N, C-alpha and C positions, 0 to 999 in steps of 0.2 A: 541420453535423452531419448524419449519415445514420442512418436507422433500418433495421435488418434484422430481419425476423421469420422464424423457422424454423417454417414452417407444419406441419411434421411433429411438432414439440414442443408446439405450441399446443393446449391442452385446452379452450379456450372458457370459462375462468373469468371473463373480461371485466374483470379488475382493472385492466388497462392503460387501458381506456376509462373506467372509473369514476374513476380517478386523474387522467387527462389527456384528457378528451373533446375538447379542442381539437386534439389530436395524433392520437389513435387512433380508428379507426372499426372497426365490426364488421360481418361479413356477416350474412345472415339466420339463420344457425345460431349466432351468438354468437362466431365465431372472428375474430381480429384480421386485418384486411386489410393487405396490404403498403402502406407509406407511399411515395408517389411523390415523389422529389425531395429537396431539402434542407429541413431543419427551420429555420424562421426563428429568428434569434438570440433573439428575445423568448420563444420557446417551448422553448428547449433544456433548461432546468431541469425543466419539466413533462414533457418527453420522457424525461429520466433517471428521474424519479419513476415514470412509467408503466412503464418497462422494469424498474425495481427491484421494482415491485408484482407482476410476473409470477412465480407460484410455480414455473413450469416453466423459467424462465430462457430463454424462447424469443425474447426481444427483446434486441437489442444496439443501443445508442445511442452512436455515436462520431463 
């Protein structure tokens, strides 16, 4: 699974990181950082939950 973050849509709500801190990291201003590489199979469900938590729908997990 890959995660894509549309940084133009991210508003810094940080719900992704609150829901799935194992997957999502934030920069110093509270915006989601791009995820580098493949999400480990054990974290795929958490990645989906974090993406769903984004009110801007800036995150795609597929």
